[in-house]
ZAVO-336630 format. One record per residue: x, z, y of N, C-alpha, C in turn. Coordinates in nm, 3 decimals, decimal comma. Each point is the difference from the previous one (the first is absolute). Last residue first. Layout:
BEGIN
      nc1      nc3      nc2     cac1     cac3     cac2      cc1      cc3      cc2
        X        Z        Y        X        Z        Y        X        Z        Y
...
% end
This chain:
BEGIN
      nc1      nc3      nc2     cac1     cac3     cac2      cc1      cc3      cc2
   11,442   10,713    9,595   -0,002   -0,138    0,049    0,080   -0,082   -0,092
   -0,203    0,489    0,001    0,057   -0,088   -0,103   -0,010   -0,144    0,046
   -0,158    0,344    0,286    0,116    0,065   -0,062    0,069   -0,092   -0,099
   -0,269   -0,159    0,455   -0,024    0,036   -0,140    0,127    0,061   -0,060
   -0,023   -0,184    0,446   -0,033    0,141   -0,012   -0,031    0,042   -0,143
    0,106   -0,456    0,115    0,114    0,083    0,042   -0,029    0,148   -0,019
   -0,342   -0,320   -0,079    0,101   -0,005   -0,106    0,118    0,089    0,035
   -0,338   -0,037    0,324   -0,054    0,062   -0,121    0,105    0,002   -0,111
    0,108   -0,221    0,403   -0,008    0,145    0,021   -0,050    0,069   -0,126
    0,010   -0,469   -0,001    0,136    0,053    0,003   -0,001    0,151    0,015
   -0,409   -0,231    0,024    0,050    0,002   -0,138    0,142    0,054   -0,005
   -0,194   -0,053    0,425   -0,071    0,105   -0,075    0,052    0,008   -0,144
    0,169   -0,345    0,276    0,043    0,131    0,049   -0,065    0,113   -0,079
   -0,133   -0,444   -0,094    0,138    0,024   -0,044    0,047    0,138    0,044
   -0,422   -0,137    0,148   -0,003    0,025   -0,144    0,141    0,025   -0,053
   -0,042   -0,123    0,452   -0,053    0,134   -0,022   -0,003    0,035   -0,149
    0,124   -0,435    0,130    0,104    0,096    0,039   -0,045    0,143   -0,025
   -0,315   -0,336   -0,077    0,110   -0,015   -0,095    0,112    0,099    0,031
   -0,361   -0,032    0,299   -0,035    0,076   -0,121    0,107   -0,014   -0,108
    0,045   -0,244    0,403    0,016    0,143    0,024   -0,032    0,082   -0,124
   -0,072   -0,462   -0,025    0,144    0,028    0,013    0,024    0,149    0,024
   -0,449   -0,151   -0,016    0,066   -0,014   -0,130    0,147    0,034    0,006
   -0,253   -0,011    0,399   -0,038    0,116   -0,081    0,069   -0,005   -0,136
    0,053   -0,371    0,280    0,072    0,117    0,053   -0,029    0,126   -0,079
   -0,244   -0,387   -0,114    0,142   -0,020   -0,031    0,084    0,119    0,048
   -0,461   -0,015    0,110    0,020    0,027   -0,143    0,147   -0,013   -0,039
   -0,113   -0,113    0,436   -0,019    0,144   -0,018    0,020    0,037   -0,146
    0,009   -0,452    0,111    0,120    0,067    0,050   -0,010    0,151   -0,014
   -0,373   -0,284   -0,112    0,107    0,001   -0,101    0,128    0,068    0,047
   -0,508    0,127    0,161    0,109   -0,087    0,042    0,114    0,005   -0,103
   -0,510    0,089   -0,145    0,111    0,072    0,061    0,112   -0,099    0,032
   -0,467   -0,041   -0,206    0,049   -0,079    0,113    0,112    0,074    0,073
   -0,155    0,021   -0,548   -0,034    0,047    0,134    0,059   -0,092    0,105
    0,064   -0,066   -0,475   -0,140    0,042    0,008   -0,042    0,045    0,139
    0,452   -0,141   -0,124   -0,090   -0,111   -0,035   -0,147    0,037    0,017
    0,348    0,322    0,081    0,010   -0,109    0,096   -0,093   -0,115   -0,030
    0,034    0,362   -0,303   -0,067    0,044    0,123    0,002   -0,112    0,104
    0,239   -0,079   -0,395   -0,143    0,004   -0,028   -0,078    0,041    0,126
    0,463    0,017    0,023   -0,042   -0,141   -0,007   -0,151   -0,007   -0,027
    0,199    0,426   -0,009   -0,006   -0,054    0,137   -0,044   -0,146    0,002
    0,069    0,207   -0,418   -0,117    0,058    0,066   -0,014   -0,054    0,141
    0,383   -0,121   -0,237   -0,117   -0,065   -0,061   -0,129    0,053    0,063
    0,401    0,201    0,127   -0,012   -0,133    0,059   -0,119   -0,076   -0,059
    0,104    0,419   -0,184   -0,055    0,016    0,134   -0,015   -0,135    0,070
    0,206    0,017   -0,424   -0,143    0,027   -0,011   -0,064    0,014    0,138
    0,464   -0,051   -0,012   -0,064   -0,121   -0,053   -0,151    0,018   -0,011
    0,261    0,373    0,122   -0,017   -0,096    0,109   -0,063   -0,130   -0,047
    0,112    0,338   -0,315   -0,113    0,042    0,082   -0,026   -0,101    0,112
    0,375   -0,073   -0,275   -0,123   -0,013   -0,077   -0,123    0,038    0,081
    0,426    0,059    0,198   -0,027   -0,142   -0,022   -0,131   -0,019   -0,075
    0,162    0,437    0,064   -0,057   -0,055    0,124   -0,028   -0,149   -0,014
    0,208    0,222   -0,362   -0,136    0,049    0,019   -0,062   -0,060    0,125
    0,451   -0,104   -0,088   -0,087   -0,054   -0,106   -0,145    0,042    0,023
    0,333    0,177    0,286   -0,022   -0,142    0,027   -0,094   -0,062   -0,103
    0,136    0,444   -0,064   -0,090   -0,008    0,116   -0,030   -0,146    0,033
    0,315    0,082   -0,337   -0,134    0,040   -0,045   -0,101   -0,009    0,115
    0,453   -0,084    0,100   -0,055   -0,106   -0,086   -0,140    0,034   -0,048
    0,237    0,325    0,252   -0,031   -0,116    0,083   -0,063   -0,113   -0,083
    0,158    0,383   -0,224   -0,118    0,034    0,081   -0,043   -0,120    0,084
    0,399   -0,044   -0,239   -0,113    0,005   -0,092   -0,130    0,031    0,074
    0,402    0,014    0,241   -0,034   -0,139   -0,035   -0,120   -0,005   -0,094
    0,175    0,420    0,110   -0,068   -0,058    0,116   -0,037   -0,146   -0,025
    0,244    0,228   -0,337   -0,133    0,056    0,016   -0,075   -0,062    0,118
    0,459   -0,113   -0,091   -0,092   -0,053   -0,100   -0,144    0,047    0,021
    0,308   -0,025    0,433    0,023    0,051   -0,134   -0,108   -0,054   -0,093
    0,217   -0,132    0,492   -0,110   -0,030   -0,091    0,035    0,052   -0,140
    0,290    0,121    0,358   -0,115   -0,051    0,075   -0,119   -0,024   -0,091
    0,369    0,390   -0,101   -0,010   -0,147   -0,004   -0,129   -0,047    0,067
    0,227    0,448    0,179   -0,068   -0,043   -0,121   -0,006   -0,152   -0,002
    0,179    0,344    0,335    0,084   -0,093   -0,075   -0,058   -0,035   -0,136
   -0,186    0,258    0,383    0,035    0,072   -0,123    0,089   -0,082   -0,092
   -0,161   -0,190    0,401    0,074    0,120    0,039    0,046    0,079   -0,122
   -0,274   -0,375   -0,067    0,134   -0,043    0,042    0,083    0,120    0,042
   -0,450    0,068   -0,113    0,078   -0,027   -0,120    0,141   -0,048    0,035
   -0,300    0,076    0,355    0,031    0,126   -0,067    0,085   -0,023   -0,125
   -0,161   -0,376    0,240    0,101    0,073    0,077    0,041    0,129   -0,069
   -0,349   -0,251   -0,191    0,127   -0,071   -0,012    0,111    0,072    0,075
   -0,436    0,167    0,040    0,052    0,024   -0,135    0,133   -0,070   -0,021
   -0,226   -0,079    0,402    0,056    0,134   -0,002    0,052    0,037   -0,138
   -0,220   -0,413    0,044    0,125   -0,001    0,076    0,066    0,137    0,002
   -0,425   -0,043   -0,198    0,101   -0,065   -0,083    0,135   -0,002    0,072
   -0,364    0,156    0,244    0,032    0,096   -0,105    0,109   -0,057   -0,093
   -0,181   -0,283    0,326    0,089    0,099    0,060    0,042    0,106   -0,101
   -0,314   -0,318   -0,140    0,128   -0,064    0,026    0,101    0,096    0,061
   -0,440    0,146   -0,060    0,068   -0,007   -0,129    0,135   -0,069    0,015
   -0,268    0,017    0,382    0,042    0,134   -0,039    0,072    0,002   -0,133
   -0,198   -0,399    0,149    0,122    0,028    0,076    0,052    0,139   -0,034
   -0,408   -0,116   -0,187    0,105   -0,083   -0,058    0,133    0,023    0,071
   -0,382    0,218    0,172    0,038    0,053   -0,131    0,111   -0,079   -0,065
   -0,182   -0,160    0,400    0,077    0,121    0,027    0,043    0,065   -0,131
   -0,284   -0,369   -0,031    0,134   -0,040    0,044    0,087    0,121    0,031
   -0,452    0,075   -0,116    0,074   -0,053   -0,115    0,142   -0,039    0,041
   -0,292    0,140    0,340    0,033    0,112   -0,090    0,081   -0,048   -0,120
   -0,165   -0,325    0,297    0,105    0,079    0,064    0,042    0,115   -0,090
   -0,362   -0,264   -0,136    0,125   -0,074   -0,011    0,116    0,078    0,062
   -0,431    0,181    0,044    0,040    0,001   -0,140    0,133   -0,071   -0,019
   -0,200   -0,012    0,423    0,052    0,134   -0,028    0,046    0,011   -0,145
   -0,204   -0,403    0,129    0,125    0,019    0,074    0,061    0,135   -0,033
   -0,425   -0,095   -0,171    0,105   -0,072   -0,073    0,135    0,013    0,070
   -0,379    0,185    0,212    0,030    0,074   -0,122    0,113   -0,067   -0,077
   -0,175   -0,213    0,391    0,084    0,116    0,029    0,039    0,076   -0,126
   -0,099   -0,525   -0,042   -0,076    0,118    0,042    0,094    0,120    0,019
    0,183   -0,506    0,067   -0,024    0,104   -0,100   -0,090    0,109    0,055
    0,152   -0,375    0,269   -0,103   -0,037   -0,097   -0,029    0,110   -0,101
    0,340   -0,035    0,369   -0,133    0,030    0,053   -0,110   -0,025   -0,103
    0,577    0,100    0,064   -0,109   -0,050   -0,084   -0,135    0,041    0,060
    0,450    0,129    0,156   -0,047   -0,128    0,052   -0,120   -0,055   -0,075
    0,211    0,407   -0,131   -0,038    0,018    0,140   -0,059   -0,129    0,057
    0,181    0,006   -0,437   -0,131    0,065    0,005   -0,047    0,022    0,143
    0,430   -0,186   -0,067   -0,102   -0,088   -0,056   -0,139    0,060    0,004
    0,371    0,263    0,133   -0,023   -0,109    0,097   -0,111   -0,092   -0,050
    0,139    0,337   -0,292   -0,068    0,057    0,116   -0,031   -0,105    0,105
    0,255   -0,123   -0,373   -0,138    0,024   -0,039   -0,080    0,059    0,116
    0,461   -0,061    0,060   -0,069   -0,129   -0,007   -0,146    0,016   -0,039
    0,271    0,390    0,006   -0,014   -0,056    0,134   -0,076   -0,132   -0,002
    0,102    0,210   -0,414   -0,096    0,080    0,076   -0,022   -0,058    0,140
    0,328   -0,197   -0,272   -0,133   -0,023   -0,056   -0,105    0,075    0,080
    0,446    0,079    0,114   -0,039   -0,136    0,037   -0,140   -0,033   -0,050
    0,202    0,410   -0,124   -0,045    0,002    0,138   -0,043   -0,138    0,048
    0,172    0,034   -0,437   -0,118    0,085    0,012   -0,054    0,000    0,143
    0,407   -0,224   -0,094   -0,117   -0,074   -0,051   -0,127    0,082    0,013
    0,406    0,210    0,121   -0,029   -0,110    0,091   -0,125   -0,076   -0,044
    0,174    0,339   -0,280   -0,064    0,056    0,119   -0,040   -0,110    0,098
    0,234   -0,133   -0,384   -0,127    0,062   -0,041   -0,074    0,054    0,122
    0,437   -0,172    0,060   -0,098   -0,106   -0,021   -0,136    0,056   -0,041
    0,379    0,284    0,042   -0,051   -0,040    0,131   -0,109   -0,104   -0,015
    0,229    0,129   -0,384   -0,086    0,109    0,047   -0,062   -0,035    0,135
    0,313   -0,301   -0,176   -0,120    0,002   -0,085   -0,097    0,109    0,045
    0,429   -0,041    0,216   -0,093   -0,107    0,036   -0,129    0,003   -0,082
    0,263    0,464    0,088    0,037   -0,133   -0,049   -0,112   -0,100    0,026
    0,156    0,455    0,270   -0,109   -0,053   -0,079    0,037   -0,142   -0,041
% end
């Protein structure tokens, strides 16, 4: 296994372990938010592992690492997730100014939602026939 493939798996497990430790030590979040954050993080790690397995499979088949189509899908997913995330941050700022929600909870929710929006947009664009 080459270093780049190992790095994908290492980062995925590191994120999952650190997030688990952080949520285990947290006493301020409601139980529902903890479970929601755990589900989102597991989904993000799952997509990271899926990407790692795709890289390993393409390396076995001796395909190029980044072809034109995968770069196009990645750029379109990044564009869509950036636009959606900007609007979502504006909504979170509005919610933060009108309510007494802890800013750290809003910040964590915003970061997790950015990753979730990117993952969902990548999956949708990847599964479309005319990407």
